[in-house]
GUMAR-973807 format. One record per residue: residue in one letter; x, y, z of N, C-alpha, C in turn. Coordinates in steps of 0.001 Angstrom, whole numbers, plus 500000, padded with zeros to 6 digits. Example, Ala and Ser with C-alpha at 12.3 -4.5 7.8 and 13.67 -1.06 7.14 Angstrom:
2
{A; {513190; 494310; 507800}; {512300; 495500; 507800}; {513200; 496700; 507800}},
{S; {512850; 497750; 507080}; {513670; 498940; 507140}; {512900; 500030; 507870}},
***
This chain:
204
{X; {793375; 832191; 871863}; {792795; 830867; 872125}; {791497; 830718; 871337}},
{X; {791294; 829514; 870853}; {790100; 829187; 870079}; {789305; 828118; 870817}},
{X; {788011; 828337; 870961}; {787127; 827348; 871553}; {786611; 826398; 870494}},
{X; {786501; 825114; 870859}; {786009; 824081; 869956}; {784761; 823469; 870581}},
{X; {783636; 823592; 869906}; {782392; 822985; 870377}; {781867; 822047; 869304}},
{X; {781956; 820770; 869562}; {781436; 819774; 868641}; {780078; 819269; 869095}},
{X; {779329; 818735; 868158}; {778020; 818180; 868499}; {777285; 817777; 867238}},
{X; {776215; 817030; 867420}; {775403; 816701; 866252}; {774591; 817912; 865805}},
{X; {774258; 818809; 866766}; {773485; 820028; 866437}; {772248; 819649; 865614}},
{X; {771374; 818863; 866234}; {770247; 818242; 865532}; {768912; 818551; 866226}},
{X; {768490; 819840; 866302}; {769111; 821028; 865723}; {769928; 821798; 866763}},
{X; {770695; 822786; 866285}; {771375; 823702; 867182}; {770336; 824539; 867920}},
{X; {770633; 824899; 869184}; {769666; 825651; 869980}; {770416; 826570; 870949}},
{X; {769657; 827306; 871751}; {770267; 828285; 872647}; {771118; 827632; 873737}},
{X; {770831; 826385; 874073}; {771671; 825695; 875042}; {773098; 825558; 874552}},
{X; {773279; 825385; 873236}; {774620; 825356; 872648}; {775220; 826769; 872590}},
{X; {774447; 827686; 872046}; {774979; 829001; 871710}; {775260; 829860; 872941}},
{X; {774342; 829863; 873913}; {774525; 830714; 875092}; {775696; 830229; 875942}},
{X; {775793; 828917; 876152}; {776879; 828405; 876989}; {778234; 828628; 876317}},
{X; {778295; 828462; 875006}; {779547; 828732; 874292}; {779927; 830203; 874421}},
{X; {778939; 831089; 874333}; {779217; 832518; 874484}; {779678; 832840; 875904}},
{X; {779097; 832164; 876904}; {779552; 832337; 878282}; {781048; 832050; 878394}},
{X; {781474; 830922; 877815}; {782887; 830531; 877880}; {783750; 831548; 877135}},
{X; {783289; 831950; 875953}; {784054; 832916; 875156}; {784290; 834200; 875951}},
{X; {783258; 834684; 876605}; {783384; 835941; 877338}; {784234; 835782; 878591}},
{X; {784139; 834637; 879243}; {784902; 834425; 880467}; {786388; 834288; 880175}},
{X; {786730; 833617; 879078}; {788132; 833344; 878767}; {788725; 834291; 877733}},
{X; {787887; 835126; 877119}; {788377; 836018; 876081}; {788834; 835286; 874835}},
{X; {788124; 834212; 874479}; {788496; 833426; 873302}; {788351; 834270; 872036}},
{X; {789252; 834048; 871092}; {789191; 834784; 869827}; {787965; 834382; 869014}},
{X; {787613; 833113; 869091}; {786460; 832610; 868344}; {786021; 831277; 868934}},
{X; {784809; 830890; 868587}; {784290; 829552; 868894}; {784049; 828853; 867573}},
{X; {784669; 827698; 867396}; {784409; 826900; 866201}; {783318; 825875; 866512}},
{X; {782241; 825956; 865776}; {781151; 824986; 865882}; {781424; 823884; 864870}},
{X; {781646; 822673; 865372}; {782044; 821572; 864494}; {780977; 820473; 864537}},
{X; {780117; 820421; 863530}; {779084; 819374; 863502}; {779698; 818012; 863200}},
{X; {779190; 816991; 863885}; {779711; 815634; 863745}; {778939; 814875; 862681}},
{X; {779641; 814036; 861930}; {778976; 813188; 860946}; {778484; 811891; 861580}},
{X; {779388; 811172; 862243}; {779078; 809821; 862735}; {779664; 809675; 864134}},
{X; {779032; 810283; 865150}; {779609; 810281; 866490}; {779610; 808881; 867103}},
{X; {780741; 808436; 867686}; {780823; 807077; 868216}; {780036; 806859; 869498}},
{X; {779703; 807922; 870241}; {779043; 807773; 871536}; {777577; 808194; 871505}},
{X; {777040; 808471; 870296}; {775668; 808934; 870222}; {774965; 808277; 869046}},
{X; {773628; 808355; 869088}; {772839; 807824; 867981}; {773058; 808675; 866734}},
{X; {772771; 808091; 865595}; {772897; 808827; 864338}; {771958; 810043; 864329}},
{X; {772413; 811171; 863792}; {771540; 812353; 863716}; {770303; 812087; 862867}},
{X; {769232; 812818; 863172}; {767987; 812702; 862410}; {768134; 813330; 861032}},
{X; {768734; 814504; 860977}; {768893; 815222; 859716}; {770206; 814858; 859040}},
{X; {770266; 815138; 857755}; {771499; 814919; 857004}; {772550; 815947; 857407}},
{X; {773787; 815698; 857005}; {774868; 816643; 857277}; {774565; 818005; 856660}},
{X; {774080; 818014; 855423}; {773797; 819278; 854739}; {772685; 820053; 855442}},
{X; {771667; 819358; 855918}; {770564; 820033; 856604}; {771024; 820644; 857926}},
{X; {771808; 819895; 858693}; {772287; 820409; 859973}; {773247; 821582; 859766}},
{X; {774037; 821502; 858713}; {774959; 822592; 858396}; {774190; 823863; 858041}},
{X; {773107; 823720; 857298}; {772284; 824882; 856947}; {771679; 825529; 858189}},
{X; {771250; 824724; 859150}; {770698; 825258; 860394}; {771777; 825982; 861202}},
{X; {772986; 825450; 861197}; {774096; 826115; 861879}; {774361; 827495; 861281}},
{X; {774370; 827573; 859973}; {774586; 828865; 859321}; {773459; 829844; 859669}},
{X; {772230; 829349; 859721}; {771110; 830216; 860080}; {771267; 830752; 861502}},
{X; {771831; 829938; 862381}; {771970; 830328; 863791}; {773124; 831267; 864035}},
{X; {774240; 831077; 863340}; {775493; 831698; 863780}; {776142; 832655; 862794}},
{X; {775665; 832727; 861588}; {776356; 833551; 860590}; {776352; 835043; 860927}},
{X; {775425; 835467; 861775}; {775366; 836897; 862101}; {776246; 837264; 863288}},
{X; {776992; 836289; 863838}; {777863; 836557; 864979}; {779303; 836235; 864603}},
{X; {780166; 837237; 864472}; {781538; 836990; 864027}; {782367; 836174; 865012}},
{X; {781885; 836002; 866245}; {782619; 835185; 867212}; {782504; 833700; 866897}},
{X; {781455; 833316; 866174}; {781240; 831914; 865825}; {781749; 831641; 864416}},
{X; {782422; 830515; 864273}; {782845; 830061; 862947}; {782413; 828612; 862772}},
{X; {781727; 828328; 861708}; {781255; 826971; 861446}; {782344; 826231; 860678}},
{X; {782742; 825101; 861230}; {783860; 824328; 860683}; {783339; 822952; 860277}},
{X; {783226; 822675; 858962}; {782597; 821430; 858496}; {783564; 820260; 858320}},
{X; {784779; 820335; 858857}; {785800; 819332; 858521}; {785371; 817908; 858884}},
{X; {784609; 817736; 859962}; {784207; 816381; 860335}; {783140; 815833; 859386}},
{X; {782342; 816702; 858814}; {781339; 816255; 857850}; {781987; 815805; 856548}},
{X; {783194; 816278; 856311}; {783888; 815955; 855059}; {784695; 814663; 855150}},
{X; {784741; 814062; 856351}; {785435; 812789; 856515}; {784423; 811663; 856519}},
{X; {784864; 810473; 856137}; {784000; 809292; 856202}; {784342; 808494; 857452}},
{X; {783435; 807630; 857867}; {783673; 806789; 859032}; {783362; 807508; 860331}},
{X; {783727; 806877; 861438}; {783456; 807426; 862754}; {784200; 808746; 862959}},
{X; {783560; 809628; 863705}; {784120; 810937; 863999}; {784841; 810875; 865339}},
{X; {786144; 811113; 865344}; {786910; 811117; 866585}; {787479; 812507; 866836}},
{X; {787314; 812975; 868056}; {787796; 814299; 868427}; {789299; 814424; 868210}},
{X; {790036; 813354; 868486}; {791490; 813400; 868312}; {791864; 813748; 866874}},
{X; {791188; 813134; 865909}; {791485; 813411; 864506}; {791236; 814876; 864180}},
{X; {790161; 815418; 864715}; {789830; 816811; 864456}; {790883; 817746; 865050}},
{X; {791298; 817473; 866286}; {792309; 818316; 866920}; {793653; 818211; 866209}},
{X; {793995; 817016; 865751}; {795242; 816872; 864995}; {795193; 817669; 863703}},
{X; {794038; 817669; 863051}; {793859; 818440; 861834}; {793984; 819938; 862106}},
{X; {793355; 820392; 863193}; {793443; 821810; 863563}; {794864; 822197; 863944}},
{X; {795559; 821315; 864656}; {796936; 821608; 865060}; {797850; 821727; 863837}},
{X; {797633; 820892; 862831}; {798415; 820986; 861600}; {798153; 822307; 860892}},
{X; {796907; 822725; 860909}; {796497; 823956; 860226}; {796946; 825203; 860985}},
{X; {796896; 825135; 862326}; {797197; 826290; 863175}; {798177; 825859; 864268}},
{X; {799432; 825644; 863920}; {800385; 825045; 864854}; {800678; 825875; 866093}},
{X; {800494; 827194; 866033}; {800822; 828052; 867167}; {799610; 828383; 868038}},
{X; {798439; 827886; 867656}; {797204; 828263; 868345}; {796987; 827393; 869594}},
{X; {796285; 827933; 870571}; {795854; 827183; 871750}; {794374; 826873; 871602}},
{X; {794027; 825599; 871794}; {792644; 825161; 871619}; {792029; 824786; 872964}},
{X; {790778; 825187; 873142}; {790003; 824832; 874326}; {788785; 824030; 873868}},
{X; {788754; 822763; 874244}; {787646; 821892; 873870}; {786541; 822039; 874903}},
{X; {785367; 822485; 874453}; {784247; 822747; 875354}; {783393; 821494; 875496}},
{X; {783170; 821079; 876755}; {782380; 819876; 877039}; {781364; 820174; 878128}},
{X; {780180; 819607; 878000}; {779249; 819606; 879110}; {779693; 818612; 880175}},
{X; {779124; 818725; 881355}; {779522; 817836; 882452}; {779278; 816368; 882120}},
{X; {778155; 816072; 881493}; {777853; 814677; 881156}; {778876; 814119; 880183}},
{X; {779241; 814913; 879176}; {780245; 814465; 878214}; {781591; 814262; 878895}},
{X; {781947; 815181; 879805}; {783238; 815031; 880481}; {783267; 813788; 881362}},
{X; {782140; 813458; 881990}; {782105; 812260; 882837}; {782386; 810984; 882041}},
{X; {782141; 811025; 880734}; {782453; 809884; 879881}; {783733; 810045; 879098}},
{X; {784478; 811108; 879378}; {785671; 811421; 878590}; {786700; 810287; 878618}},
{X; {786795; 809585; 879735}; {787781; 808503; 879845}; {787496; 807357; 878875}},
{X; {786284; 807292; 878335}; {785933; 806231; 877377}; {786169; 806658; 875931}},
{X; {786551; 807907; 875717}; {786770; 808404; 874359}; {788021; 807769; 873756}},
{X; {788149; 807924; 872467}; {789327; 807434; 871752}; {790551; 808243; 872154}},
{X; {791490; 807618; 872874}; {792778; 808188; 873275}; {792615; 809545; 873986}},
{X; {791973; 809547; 875154}; {791744; 810806; 875861}; {793030; 811532; 876261}},
{X; {794068; 810794; 876624}; {795318; 811466; 877009}; {795938; 812193; 875812}},
{X; {795786; 811618; 874628}; {796298; 812291; 873431}; {795511; 813569; 873149}},
{X; {794219; 813550; 873444}; {793404; 814758; 873300}; {793934; 815858; 874221}},
{X; {794241; 815480; 875465}; {794773; 816452; 876418}; {796160; 816952; 876009}},
{X; {796840; 816200; 875166}; {798116; 816656; 874649}; {797991; 817710; 873568}},
{X; {796761; 817913; 873082}; {796529; 818859; 871990}; {795665; 820049; 872384}},
{X; {794947; 819936; 873493}; {793997; 820986; 873859}; {793766; 821004; 875361}},
{X; {793274; 822131; 875840}; {792712; 822212; 877175}; {791249; 821752; 877108}},
{X; {790705; 821310; 878217}; {789281; 821014; 878313}; {788618; 822078; 879186}},
{X; {787504; 822593; 878722}; {786687; 823501; 879517}; {785359; 822797; 879768}},
{X; {785108; 822465; 881027}; {783897; 821741; 881403}; {782832; 822763; 881773}},
{X; {781775; 822802; 880983}; {780698; 823765; 881181}; {779704; 823184; 882180}},
{X; {779640; 823798; 883362}; {778837; 823259; 884456}; {777605; 824103; 884728}},
{X; {776564; 823432; 885154}; {775409; 824151; 885677}; {775752; 824648; 887074}},
{X; {775133; 825755; 887507}; {775389; 826244; 888868}; {775117; 825154; 889906}},
{X; {776065; 824988; 890826}; {775900; 824010; 891896}; {776447; 822635; 891606}},
{X; {776880; 822384; 890380}; {777449; 821081; 890077}; {778806; 820925; 890747}},
{X; {779169; 819703; 891176}; {780447; 819501; 891846}; {781619; 819616; 890879}},
{X; {782781; 819837; 891441}; {784009; 819910; 890654}; {784280; 818571; 889976}},
{X; {784836; 818578; 888751}; {785168; 817302; 888089}; {786108; 816456; 888955}},
{X; {785886; 815136; 888914}; {786703; 814234; 889724}; {787703; 813455; 888883}},
{X; {787424; 813282; 887600}; {788351; 812558; 886736}; {789509; 813472; 886328}},
{X; {790668; 812875; 886098}; {791850; 813611; 885631}; {792175; 814791; 886551}},
{X; {792094; 814527; 887850}; {792260; 815590; 888837}; {793622; 816264; 888731}},
{X; {794629; 815503; 888284}; {795973; 816072; 888182}; {796069; 817139; 887094}},
{X; {795077; 817191; 886192}; {795058; 818194; 885123}; {794238; 819431; 885493}},
{X; {793561; 819382; 886635}; {792586; 820414; 886982}; {793270; 821720; 887377}},
{X; {792708; 822832; 886889}; {793156; 824153; 887308}; {791932; 824989; 887659}},
{X; {792139; 825952; 888560}; {791078; 826896; 888898}; {791391; 828292; 888380}},
{X; {792505; 828427; 887681}; {792975; 829719; 887201}; {792868; 829786; 885679}},
{X; {791900; 830548; 885148}; {791762; 830645; 883688}; {793022; 831161; 882997}},
{X; {793825; 831958; 883684}; {795036; 832505; 883069}; {796056; 831418; 882748}},
{X; {795997; 830300; 883467}; {796927; 829205; 883192}; {796742; 828641; 881791}},
{X; {795527; 828719; 881262}; {795267; 828204; 879923}; {796033; 828993; 878870}},
{X; {796338; 830238; 879167}; {797092; 831066; 878227}; {798593; 830812; 878323}},
{X; {799046; 830329; 879481}; {800477; 830123; 879698}; {800950; 828731; 879305}},
{X; {800003; 827808; 879111}; {800347; 826427; 878767}; {799610; 826044; 877494}},
{X; {800264; 825308; 876611}; {799700; 825031; 875284}; {798511; 824085; 875322}},
{X; {798479; 823151; 876266}; {797424; 822129; 876306}; {797514; 821408; 877646}},
{X; {796530; 820528; 877901}; {796641; 819609; 879019}; {795947; 819998; 880301}},
{X; {795299; 821157; 880363}; {794629; 821588; 881576}; {793119; 821399; 881455}},
{X; {792473; 821249; 882611}; {791016; 821115; 882662}; {790482; 822192; 883586}},
{X; {789592; 823018; 883057}; {788995; 824120; 883804}; {787484; 823950; 883814}},
{X; {786898; 824004; 884997}; {785439; 823944; 885118}; {784900; 825372; 885206}},
{X; {783899; 825681; 884398}; {783279; 827009; 884401}; {781773; 826869; 884543}},
{X; {781189; 827678; 885393}; {779738; 827700; 885481}; {779180; 828537; 884337}},
{X; {778161; 827998; 883680}; {777540; 828677; 882547}; {776042; 828835; 882810}},
{X; {775403; 829610; 881975}; {773968; 829842; 882108}; {773209; 828515; 882092}},
{X; {772323; 828347; 883031}; {771553; 827110; 883129}; {770354; 827173; 882189}},
{X; {770438; 826420; 881104}; {769358; 826359; 880125}; {769002; 824892; 879899}},
{X; {767869; 824473; 880423}; {767453; 823078; 880278}; {766772; 822886; 878925}},
{X; {767584; 822926; 877889}; {767090; 822787; 876523}; {767771; 821578; 875906}},
{X; {767009; 820735; 875247}; {767604; 819591; 874556}; {767078; 819506; 873135}},
{X; {767943; 819051; 872233}; {767517; 818859; 870846}; {766425; 817795; 870764}},
{X; {766506; 816796; 871632}; {765475; 815740; 871660}; {764101; 816344; 871924}},
{X; {764020; 817240; 872894}; {762760; 817891; 873235}; {762247; 818744; 872075}},
{X; {763158; 819470; 871432}; {762755; 820300; 870292}; {762198; 819432; 869167}},
{X; {762883; 818334; 868865}; {762396; 817434; 867798}; {761021; 816870; 868147}},
{X; {760820; 816539; 869427}; {759533; 815981; 869841}; {758415; 817005; 869707}},
{X; {758682; 818240; 870093}; {757677; 819290; 869926}; {757293; 819451; 868462}},
{X; {758281; 819451; 867591}; {758012; 819616; 866165}; {757217; 818442; 865609}},
{X; {757529; 817245; 866059}; {756779; 816070; 865584}; {755319; 816115; 866028}},
{X; {755079; 816748; 867174}; {753701; 816874; 867675}; {752965; 818054; 867061}},
{X; {753670; 818830; 866246}; {753058; 820018; 865675}; {753014; 821177; 866640}},
{X; {753819; 821118; 867713}; {753872; 822206; 868695}; {755090; 823088; 868421}},
{X; {755078; 824267; 869016}; {756130; 825240; 868724}; {757283; 825143; 869723}},
{X; {758536; 825085; 869225}; {759705; 825173; 870095}; {760278; 826590; 870161}},
{X; {759459; 827566; 869832}; {759949; 828950; 869811}; {760525; 829329; 871180}},
{X; {761536; 830149; 871183}; {762298; 830620; 872337}; {763282; 829576; 872881}},
{X; {763323; 828400; 872265}; {764338; 827402; 872616}; {765509; 827434; 871643}},
{X; {765294; 828039; 870492}; {766312; 828103; 869445}; {766116; 829390; 868664}},
{X; {767116; 829841; 867924}; {766975; 831103; 867195}; {765816; 831084; 866205}},
{X; {765166; 832221; 866052}; {764036; 832311; 865127}; {764449; 831932; 863700}},
{X; {765660; 832303; 863302}; {766110; 831987; 861945}; {766215; 830484; 861734}},
{X; {766602; 829754; 862786}; {766683; 828295; 862701}; {765279; 827701; 862607}},
{X; {764378; 828188; 863446}; {763003; 827683; 863426}; {762329; 827981; 862085}},
{X; {762576; 829154; 861543}; {761986; 829507; 860250}; {762462; 828553; 859159}},
{X; {763757; 828213; 859173}; {764293; 827302; 858161}; {763735; 825891; 858349}},
{X; {763602; 825469; 859587}; {763013; 824160; 859873}; {761595; 824083; 859319}},
{X; {760823; 825121; 859541}; {759433; 825117; 859079}; {759349; 825212; 857557}},
{X; {760226; 826039; 856980}; {760182; 826210; 855541}; {760533; 824920; 854802}},
{X; {761482; 824179; 855364}; {761916; 822922; 854721}; {761208; 821698; 855302}},
{X; {760282; 821930; 856231}; {759480; 820864; 856838}; {760401; 819780; 857454}},
{X; {761406; 820235; 858175}; {762308; 819319; 858851}; {761672; 818844; 860159}},
{X; {761916; 817612; 860518}; {761386; 816983; 861745}; {759875; 816828; 861743}},
{X; {759224; 817090; 860630}; {757767; 816970; 860596}; {757372; 815503; 860607}},
{X; {756193; 815161; 861161}; {755799; 813753; 861289}; {755628; 813048; 859956}},
{X; {755401; 813790; 858867}; {755213; 813159; 857570}; {756516; 813151; 856774}},
***
């Protein structure tokens, strides 16, 4: 099974990396694909360019063989839809099982995504929850509490997993940098070093 974690990663931080690793270890995923978005339909445009965000991803994850950076969405024009990405992955890896990793907030809006039922036809959803969060209420008929079921079925299941609680946001990191303050310990040192070297997010 392969985990899919999409996001603007503007910048990538430990909130992305630690929670993805939690899921990988809990489910025994072969790898986590980090897929940066070019033009997300449900979010504001990223601050950095595609090339800049991709460079930060490489700085964060290249030393961990469990992570693979997948730039396919950056190579497409127009709005970025998860369905298109999953269809592309399914064509490339027809026998593979995909687990789409979502935070609770993203899952709560999943019904508004482009063709959500078609997405469930191509992948399982893994909802990454903070400790104490309630069980997902949408798509209850797809819900499972048994991680082993994801291995026995090709797609269509929703599993909620508790992950490390890290209240880290890219918005907060960008704000600290604009103020000239340090976001150290919120993101990998290699990412912060590259940000400083290239003067990314600086007020000027």
